[in-house]
C-alpha positions in Angstrom: 0.0 0.0 0.0 2.8 2.4 0.7 3.7 3.0 -2.9 0.3 2.8 -4.5 0.5 6.4 -5.7 3.4 5.4 -8.1 2.2 2.4 -10.0 5.1 2.4 -12.3 7.7 2.8 -9.6 10.1 0.0 -8.6 8.9 -0.2 -5.0 5.2 -0.7 -6.0 6.1 -3.2 -8.8 8.3 -5.2 -6.4 5.5 -5.3 -3.8 2.7 -6.2 -6.3 4.8 -9.0 -7.8 4.9 -10.6 -4.3 1.1 -11.1 -4.6 1.7 -14.1 -6.8 3.7 -15.9 -4.1 1.8 -14.7 -0.9 -1.7 -15.4 -2.3 -0.8 -18.2 -4.7 -3.6 -20.4 -3.3 -6.3 -17.8 -3.4 -8.2 -17.8 -6.7 -10.0 -14.4 -6.0 -6.7 -12.6 -5.4 -5.0 -14.1 -8.4 -8.0 -13.3 -10.6 -7.9 -9.6 -9.4 -4.1 -9.6 -9.9 -4.5 -10.8 -13.5 -7.2 -8.2 -14.1 -4.9 -5.4 -12.7 -2.0 -6.7 -14.9 -4.3 -6.6 -18.0 -5.4 -3.1 -17.3 -1.9 -1.9 -16.5 -0.7 -3.4 -19.9 -3.5 -1.6 -21.8 -2.6 1.8 -23.4 -4.1 4.6 -21.3 -4.6 2.2 -18.3 -8.4 2.5 -18.2 -9.9 1.9 -14.8 -6.6 1.1 -13.2 -7.7 2.6 -9.9 -10.8 0.3 -9.9 -8.7 -2.7 -10.6 -6.3 -1.8 -7.8 -9.1 -1.4 -5.3 -10.5 -4.8 -6.3 -7.1 -6.4 -5.8 -6.6 -4.7 -2.4 -10.0 -5.7 -1.2 -9.5 -9.3 -2.3 -6.2 -9.4 -0.5 -7.9 -7.9 2.6 -10.5 -10.6 2.6 -7.8 -13.3 2.0 -6.1 -12.0 5.2 -9.3 -12.7 7.2 -10.3 -9.0 7.4 -13.4 -7.3 6.1 -13.0 -4.3 3.8 -16.7 -3.4 4.2 -16.0 -0.4 6.5 -13.2 0.9 4.3 -14.3 3.3 1.5 -12.7 2.7 -1.9 -11.0 6.1 -1.7 -9.1 5.0 1.4 -7.4 2.3 -0.6 -6.1 4.9 -3.0 -5.5 7.9 -0.7 -1.9 8.6 0.3 -1.1 10.6 3.4 2.1 12.7 3.8 4.0 11.2 1.0 7.3 13.0 0.3 7.9 13.0 -3.4 11.2 11.8 -4.7 12.8 13.9 -7.4 12.8 10.9 -9.7 9.1 10.2 -9.2 6.8 10.1 -12.3 3.5 9.1 -10.7 0.9 7.5 -12.8 -1.3 10.2 -14.2 -4.5 8.3 -13.2 -3.5 8.6 -9.5 -2.9 12.4 -9.5 
């Protein structure tokens, strides 16, 4: 979650790639991961925020927690992030 404002950055990519190992036995998380990957590979990345929220909610459920009380915006909102001079955040998350 810590790097979700920079979907093309190395920290987010590294973390999101761990989903395949950590949740390898959870079909819902893997389905959401594949959907996010497909959207991220599509020019213009349509609905990427929606796909990310679906993945984060599936992972939350897989961890035995309920995302019901968490608004979708909270999955995307970043608090007090200090930008790095090399940052090029994904336009959809600005």
